[in-house]
N, CA and C atoms as a LAMMPS dump frame, in Angstrom:
ITEM: TIMESTEP
0
ITEM: NUMBER OF ATOMS
390
ITEM: BOX BOUNDS ff ff ff
-5.0000000000000000e+02 5.0000000000000000e+02
-5.0000000000000000e+02 5.0000000000000000e+02
-5.0000000000000000e+02 5.0000000000000000e+02
ITEM: ATOMS id mol type element x y z
1 1 1 N 0.942 -1.108 0.056
2 1 2 C 0.001 -0.158 -0.107
3 1 3 C 0.911 1.299 0.014
4 2 1 N 0.408 2.219 -0.727
5 2 2 C 0.908 3.558 -0.644
6 2 3 C 0.581 4.15 0.567
7 3 1 N 1.649 4.651 1.189
8 3 2 C 1.469 5.54 2.643
9 3 3 C 1.735 6.948 2.217
10 4 1 N 0.785 7.618 2.685
11 4 2 C 0.961 9.158 2.56
12 4 3 C 0.773 9.827 4.101
13 5 1 N 1.22 10.813 4.104
14 5 2 C 1.211 11.756 5.442
15 5 3 C 1.077 13.106 5.365
16 6 1 N -0.169 13.68 5.566
17 6 2 C -0.284 15.146 5.625
18 6 3 C 0.133 15.759 7.054
19 7 1 N 0.613 17.05 6.842
20 7 2 C 1.08 17.75 7.924
21 7 3 C 0.964 19.335 7.431
22 8 1 N 1.33 20.053 8.62
23 8 2 C 1.332 21.479 8.377
24 8 3 C 0.071 22.343 8.74
25 9 1 N -0.887 21.754 9.199
26 9 2 C -2.197 22.349 9.659
27 9 3 C -1.916 23.151 10.797
28 10 1 N -3.101 23.912 11.081
29 10 2 C -2.892 24.851 12.32
30 10 3 C -4.206 25.743 12.352
31 11 1 N -3.998 26.784 13.36
32 11 2 C -4.752 27.852 13.395
33 11 3 C -4.201 29.101 13.012
34 12 1 N -5.011 29.544 12.18
35 12 2 C -4.583 30.935 11.486
36 12 3 C -5.737 32.094 11.289
37 13 1 N -5.53 33.121 11.305
38 13 2 C -6.563 34.178 11.254
39 13 3 C -6.81 34.32 9.606
40 14 1 N -8.086 34.809 9.375
41 14 2 C -8.437 35.127 8.084
42 14 3 C -7.451 35.978 7.497
43 15 1 N -7.053 35.801 6.198
44 15 2 C -6.111 36.549 5.498
45 15 3 C -4.685 35.876 5.626
46 16 1 N -4.475 35.104 6.555
47 16 2 C -3.181 34.476 6.623
48 16 3 C -2.831 33.292 5.694
49 17 1 N -1.786 32.675 6.058
50 17 2 C -1.245 31.695 5.041
51 17 3 C -0.689 30.486 5.963
52 18 1 N -0.817 29.377 5.195
53 18 2 C -0.263 28.047 5.676
54 18 3 C 0.111 27.313 4.457
55 19 1 N 1.142 26.597 4.708
56 19 2 C 1.717 25.426 3.871
57 19 3 C 1.538 24.016 4.337
58 20 1 N 0.95 23.293 3.561
59 20 2 C 0.541 21.899 3.951
60 20 3 C 1.558 21.084 3.237
61 21 1 N 2.183 19.931 3.805
62 21 2 C 3.044 19.135 3.324
63 21 3 C 2.522 17.675 3.264
64 22 1 N 2.729 16.877 2.116
65 22 2 C 2.278 15.586 2.033
66 22 3 C 3.537 14.914 1.728
67 23 1 N 3.79 13.9 2.607
68 23 2 C 5.023 12.921 2.316
69 23 3 C 4.46 11.942 1.511
70 24 1 N 4.861 11.756 0.317
71 24 2 C 4.447 10.943 -0.786
72 24 3 C 5.44 10.032 -1.146
73 25 1 N 6.425 9.616 -0.252
74 25 2 C 7.301 8.663 -0.564
75 25 3 C 7.029 7.468 -1.212
76 26 1 N 5.782 6.87 -1.008
77 26 2 C 5.455 5.683 -1.55
78 26 3 C 4.769 5.812 -2.979
79 27 1 N 4.617 6.919 -3.493
80 27 2 C 4.113 7.163 -4.746
81 27 3 C 5.052 6.909 -5.787
82 28 1 N 4.614 6.544 -6.944
83 28 2 C 5.464 6.378 -8.15
84 28 3 C 5.569 7.757 -8.716
85 29 1 N 6.734 8.364 -8.56
86 29 2 C 6.969 9.635 -9.025
87 29 3 C 7.225 9.677 -10.609
88 30 1 N 7.234 8.746 -11.257
89 30 2 C 7.201 8.541 -12.62
90 30 3 C 5.887 8.732 -13.359
91 31 1 N 4.885 8.265 -12.689
92 31 2 C 3.493 8.281 -13.337
93 31 3 C 2.427 8.763 -12.389
94 32 1 N 2.648 9.054 -11.139
95 32 2 C 1.597 9.37 -10.095
96 32 3 C 1.24 10.653 -10.207
97 33 1 N -0.078 10.841 -9.567
98 33 2 C -1.019 12.085 -9.444
99 33 3 C -1.388 12.069 -7.955
100 34 1 N -0.972 13.132 -7.304
101 34 2 C -1.351 13.32 -6.07
102 34 3 C -2.264 14.497 -5.749
103 35 1 N -3.195 14.453 -4.989
104 35 2 C -4.278 15.367 -4.761
105 35 3 C -4.405 15.824 -3.402
106 36 1 N -4.982 17.141 -3.171
107 36 2 C -5.356 17.544 -1.843
108 36 3 C -6.862 17.702 -1.795
109 37 1 N -7.558 17.024 -0.727
110 37 2 C -8.899 17.243 -0.493
111 37 3 C -9.274 17.59 0.823
112 38 1 N -10.441 18.168 1.219
113 38 2 C -11.005 18.616 2.288
114 38 3 C -12.202 18.222 2.748
115 39 1 N -12.497 18.096 4.002
116 39 2 C -13.771 17.559 4.63
117 39 3 C -14.111 18.358 5.982
118 40 1 N -15.298 18.832 5.851
119 40 2 C -15.774 19.422 7.263
120 40 3 C -16.882 18.46 7.631
121 41 1 N -17.25 18.382 8.907
122 41 2 C -18.263 17.439 9.407
123 41 3 C -19.574 17.624 8.726
124 42 1 N -20.125 16.529 8.403
125 42 2 C -21.507 16.622 7.757
126 42 3 C -21.409 16.803 6.24
127 43 1 N -20.214 16.844 5.729
128 43 2 C -20.187 17.131 4.222
129 43 3 C -19.371 16.139 3.617
130 44 1 N -19.517 15.961 2.186
131 44 2 C -18.604 15.105 1.495
132 44 3 C -17.197 15.73 1.551
133 45 1 N -16.051 14.832 1.201
134 45 2 C -14.83 15.245 1.107
135 45 3 C -14.732 15.722 -0.326
136 46 1 N -14.207 16.939 -0.498
137 46 2 C -14.194 17.588 -1.849
138 46 3 C -12.716 17.824 -2.273
139 47 1 N -12.476 17.699 -3.59
140 47 2 C -11.198 18.164 -4.12
141 47 3 C -10.907 19.633 -3.976
142 48 1 N -9.547 19.802 -3.859
143 48 2 C -8.992 21.152 -3.48
144 48 3 C -8.001 21.392 -4.759
145 49 1 N -7.229 20.464 -5.068
146 49 2 C -6.098 20.682 -6.147
147 49 3 C -5.478 19.451 -6.31
148 50 1 N -4.86 19.138 -7.631
149 50 2 C -4.134 17.862 -7.791
150 50 3 C -3.256 18.004 -8.818
151 51 1 N -2.099 17.195 -8.858
152 51 2 C -1.022 17.394 -9.677
153 51 3 C -0.407 15.97 -10.285
154 52 1 N -0.379 16.152 -11.551
155 52 2 C 0.558 14.987 -12.178
156 52 3 C 1.959 15.18 -11.97
157 53 1 N 2.48 14.436 -11.314
158 53 2 C 3.825 14.923 -10.852
159 53 3 C 4.97 14.976 -11.809
160 54 1 N 4.837 13.789 -12.84
161 54 2 C 5.915 13.872 -13.957
162 54 3 C 5.588 14.913 -14.809
163 55 1 N 4.393 15.219 -15.374
164 55 2 C 4.119 16.056 -16.337
165 55 3 C 3.961 17.507 -15.632
166 56 1 N 3.802 17.555 -14.42
167 56 2 C 3.543 18.95 -13.71
168 56 3 C 2.224 19.767 -14.179
169 57 1 N 1.315 18.826 -14.444
170 57 2 C 0.084 19.6 -14.772
171 57 3 C -0.928 19.275 -13.592
172 58 1 N -1.622 20.605 -13.544
173 58 2 C -2.48 20.637 -12.262
174 58 3 C -3.868 21.04 -12.557
175 59 1 N -4.678 20.744 -11.368
176 59 2 C -5.984 21.303 -11.478
177 59 3 C -6.162 22.016 -10.132
178 60 1 N -6.911 23.184 -10.227
179 60 2 C -7.192 23.88 -8.799
180 60 3 C -8.786 24.082 -9.048
181 61 1 N -9.451 23.718 -7.819
182 61 2 C -10.911 24.021 -7.727
183 61 3 C -11.221 25.5 -7.655
184 62 1 N -12.146 26.011 -8.301
185 62 2 C -12.438 27.292 -8.433
186 62 3 C -12.809 27.928 -7.142
187 63 1 N -13.058 27.214 -6.072
188 63 2 C -13.253 27.82 -4.72
189 63 3 C -12.038 28.484 -4.014
190 64 1 N -10.846 27.886 -4.572
191 64 2 C -9.357 28.246 -4.011
192 64 3 C -8.579 28.808 -5.1
193 65 1 N -9.057 28.917 -6.3
194 65 2 C -8.085 29.494 -7.273
195 65 3 C -7.703 30.943 -7.064
196 66 1 N -6.375 31.063 -7.36
197 66 2 C -5.853 32.388 -7.135
198 66 3 C -5.351 32.446 -5.535
199 67 1 N -5.718 31.4 -4.873
200 67 2 C -5.18 31.604 -3.347
201 67 3 C -4.355 30.401 -3.076
202 68 1 N -4.637 29.26 -3.578
203 68 2 C -3.992 27.99 -3.2
204 68 3 C -3.089 27.57 -4.403
205 69 1 N -1.954 27.135 -4.174
206 69 2 C -1.19 26.728 -5.134
207 69 3 C -0.545 25.361 -4.727
208 70 1 N -0.458 24.221 -5.781
209 70 2 C 0.125 22.985 -5.323
210 70 3 C 1.268 22.933 -6.211
211 71 1 N 2.459 22.114 -5.591
212 71 2 C 3.52 21.969 -6.234
213 71 3 C 4.115 20.528 -5.649
214 72 1 N 5.324 20.315 -6.134
215 72 2 C 5.861 18.946 -5.754
216 72 3 C 7.299 19.086 -5.746
217 73 1 N 8.215 18.296 -4.832
218 73 2 C 9.544 18.339 -4.704
219 73 3 C 9.908 16.671 -4.864
220 74 1 N 10.503 16.504 -6.001
221 74 2 C 10.903 14.9 -6.178
222 74 3 C 11.956 14.592 -5.271
223 75 1 N 12.903 15.367 -5.008
224 75 2 C 14.034 15.169 -4.136
225 75 3 C 13.633 14.933 -2.732
226 76 1 N 12.396 15.47 -2.327
227 76 2 C 11.94 15.162 -1.037
228 76 3 C 10.676 14.226 -1.004
229 77 1 N 10.158 13.885 -2.168
230 77 2 C 9.118 13.002 -2.399
231 77 3 C 7.9 13.8 -1.486
232 78 1 N 7.835 15.095 -1.777
233 78 2 C 6.844 15.699 -1.096
234 78 3 C 5.867 16.666 -1.907
235 79 1 N 4.687 16.523 -1.78
236 79 2 C 3.748 17.494 -2.453
237 79 3 C 3.291 18.473 -1.428
238 80 1 N 3.377 19.824 -1.903
239 80 2 C 2.92 20.876 -0.924
240 80 3 C 1.535 21.542 -1.44
241 81 1 N 0.886 22.142 -0.72
242 81 2 C -0.311 23.165 -0.849
243 81 3 C 0.094 24.29 0.04
244 82 1 N 0.13 25.33 -0.911
245 82 2 C 0.494 26.668 -0.251
246 82 3 C -0.952 27.285 -0.213
247 83 1 N -1.48 27.901 0.865
248 83 2 C -2.628 28.295 1.002
249 83 3 C -2.332 29.844 1.394
250 84 1 N -2.904 30.623 0.657
251 84 2 C -2.647 32.35 1
252 84 3 C -4.183 32.715 1.061
253 85 1 N -4.24 34.019 1.758
254 85 2 C -5.355 34.594 2.105
255 85 3 C -6.586 33.647 2.286
256 86 1 N -6.35 32.942 3.366
257 86 2 C -7.225 31.822 3.938
258 86 3 C -8.573 32.771 4.516
259 87 1 N -9.616 31.895 4.365
260 87 2 C -11.031 32.339 4.779
261 87 3 C -11.546 31.433 5.662
262 88 1 N -12.421 31.942 6.455
263 88 2 C -12.938 31.067 7.555
264 88 3 C -13.695 29.756 6.81
265 89 1 N -14.129 29.817 5.633
266 89 2 C -15.012 28.775 4.905
267 89 3 C -13.727 27.704 4.249
268 90 1 N -12.616 28.025 4.627
269 90 2 C -11.394 26.951 4.308
270 90 3 C -11.083 25.988 5.382
271 91 1 N -11.794 26.166 6.495
272 91 2 C -11.761 25.487 7.721
273 91 3 C -12.097 24.089 7.391
274 92 1 N -11.309 23.059 7.692
275 92 2 C -11.392 21.669 7.08
276 92 3 C -10.283 20.781 7.632
277 93 1 N -10.655 19.612 7.639
278 93 2 C -9.546 18.701 7.782
279 93 3 C -9.016 18.392 6.319
280 94 1 N -7.797 18.549 6.128
281 94 2 C -7.225 18.409 4.573
282 94 3 C -6.389 16.946 4.624
283 95 1 N -6.672 16.39 3.496
284 95 2 C -6.242 15.208 3.064
285 95 3 C -5.305 15.118 1.862
286 96 1 N -4.278 14.255 1.77
287 96 2 C -3.631 14.106 0.499
288 96 3 C -3.827 12.699 0.136
289 97 1 N -3.935 12.342 -1.103
290 97 2 C -4.468 11.127 -1.516
291 97 3 C -3.48 10.964 -3.148
292 98 1 N -3.298 9.535 -3.3
293 98 2 C -2.78 9.359 -4.72
294 98 3 C -3.743 8.478 -5.47
295 99 1 N -3.641 8.718 -6.779
296 99 2 C -4.311 7.831 -7.588
297 99 3 C -3.944 6.498 -7.768
298 100 1 N -4.731 5.502 -8.001
299 100 2 C -4.392 4.223 -8.346
300 100 3 C -2.999 3.984 -8.948
301 101 1 N -2.366 3.141 -8.35
302 101 2 C -0.878 3.051 -8.877
303 101 3 C -0.875 2.402 -10.256
304 102 1 N -0.298 2.917 -11.216
305 102 2 C -0.185 2.584 -12.615
306 102 3 C -1.099 3.364 -13.497
307 103 1 N -2.178 4.189 -12.709
308 103 2 C -3.152 4.787 -13.628
309 103 3 C -2.544 6.177 -14.223
310 104 1 N -2.694 6.339 -15.497
311 104 2 C -2.385 7.803 -15.872
312 104 3 C -3.392 8.626 -15.606
313 105 1 N -3.459 9.765 -15.006
314 105 2 C -4.526 10.714 -14.621
315 105 3 C -4.149 12.076 -15.084
316 106 1 N -4.822 12.678 -15.91
317 106 2 C -4.699 13.948 -16.351
318 106 3 C -5.551 15.033 -15.536
319 107 1 N -4.962 15.802 -14.521
320 107 2 C -5.695 16.592 -13.814
321 107 3 C -6.536 17.817 -14.6
322 108 1 N -6.036 18.215 -15.845
323 108 2 C -6.389 19.174 -16.685
324 108 3 C -7.835 18.803 -17.207
325 109 1 N -7.756 17.447 -17.739
326 109 2 C -8.905 16.773 -18.294
327 109 3 C -10.068 16.414 -17.336
328 110 1 N -9.528 15.891 -16.139
329 110 2 C -10.717 15.208 -15.288
330 110 3 C -10.844 16.087 -13.847
331 111 1 N -10.044 17.077 -13.699
332 111 2 C -10.199 17.529 -12.344
333 111 3 C -9.556 16.806 -11.16
334 112 1 N -10.109 16.889 -10.065
335 112 2 C -9.701 16.043 -9.041
336 112 3 C -10.858 15.157 -8.573
337 113 1 N -11.057 14.043 -9.25
338 113 2 C -12.242 13.155 -8.819
339 113 3 C -11.737 12.247 -7.853
340 114 1 N -12.499 12.36 -6.679
341 114 2 C -12.223 11.571 -5.673
342 114 3 C -12.225 10.096 -5.767
343 115 1 N -13.049 9.649 -6.764
344 115 2 C -13.116 8.199 -7.061
345 115 3 C -11.783 7.576 -7.703
346 116 1 N -10.995 8.521 -8.177
347 116 2 C -9.758 7.825 -8.841
348 116 3 C -8.563 7.827 -7.821
349 117 1 N -8.766 8.44 -6.677
350 117 2 C -7.684 8.268 -5.748
351 117 3 C -8.068 7.165 -4.521
352 118 1 N -7.148 6.385 -4.453
353 118 2 C -7.581 5.1 -3.624
354 118 3 C -6.38 5.116 -2.199
355 119 1 N -5.283 5.832 -2.375
356 119 2 C -4.496 5.875 -1.133
357 119 3 C -4.614 7.094 -0.54
358 120 1 N -4.982 6.989 0.846
359 120 2 C -5.218 8.307 1.541
360 120 3 C -4.301 8.248 2.871
361 121 1 N -3.913 9.556 3.151
362 121 2 C -3.193 9.656 4.312
363 121 3 C -4.043 10.117 5.483
364 122 1 N -3.584 10.122 6.682
365 122 2 C -4.396 10.886 7.77
366 122 3 C -4.383 12.453 7.473
367 123 1 N -5.375 12.971 7.808
368 123 2 C -5.421 14.358 7.682
369 123 3 C -4.82 15.257 8.512
370 124 1 N -4.826 16.451 8.157
371 124 2 C -4.345 17.505 9.173
372 124 3 C -5.409 18.634 9.17
373 125 1 N -5.653 19.142 10.415
374 125 2 C -6.692 20.092 10.518
375 125 3 C -6.15 21.624 10.353
376 126 1 N -6.969 22.398 9.487
377 126 2 C -6.939 23.792 9.38
378 126 3 C -8.097 24.65 9.985
379 127 1 N -7.907 25.396 10.643
380 127 2 C -8.754 26.331 11.363
381 127 3 C -8.54 27.679 10.996
382 128 1 N -9.346 28.284 10.308
383 128 2 C -9.308 29.769 10.095
384 128 3 C -10.244 30.575 10.738
385 129 1 N -9.671 31.529 11.63
386 129 2 C -10.538 32.253 12.478
387 129 3 C -10.997 33.636 11.896
388 130 1 N -12.031 34.048 12.079
389 130 2 C -12.505 35.43 11.369
390 130 3 C -12.167 36.529 12.224
């Protein structure tokens, strides 16, 4: 199984920034796609942003476009989510996940469809105060 671990969450005031990190050392860095998702109690887990690591193609959901940036560092086997200008509605548990091993996934064509991601790490809580 692919093991992923998200970290970097915390409490921040509205307008502030956080950078989340996803240890994706078990992901195939030649073919893999890693995504960030978030979930609040009582709601479905939703996609935030995802990246095809080898092609460096990305998708960012409209709700965070212009504020959040996804990136990857192959030397550290880490995928980042830089979150700027945070809003209270960004409060959630954030998870990183990878698509099924061996599956070619194009974030530009498909967005970040949760059903394609089958390896999930433990989430990290982001709380944005107003």
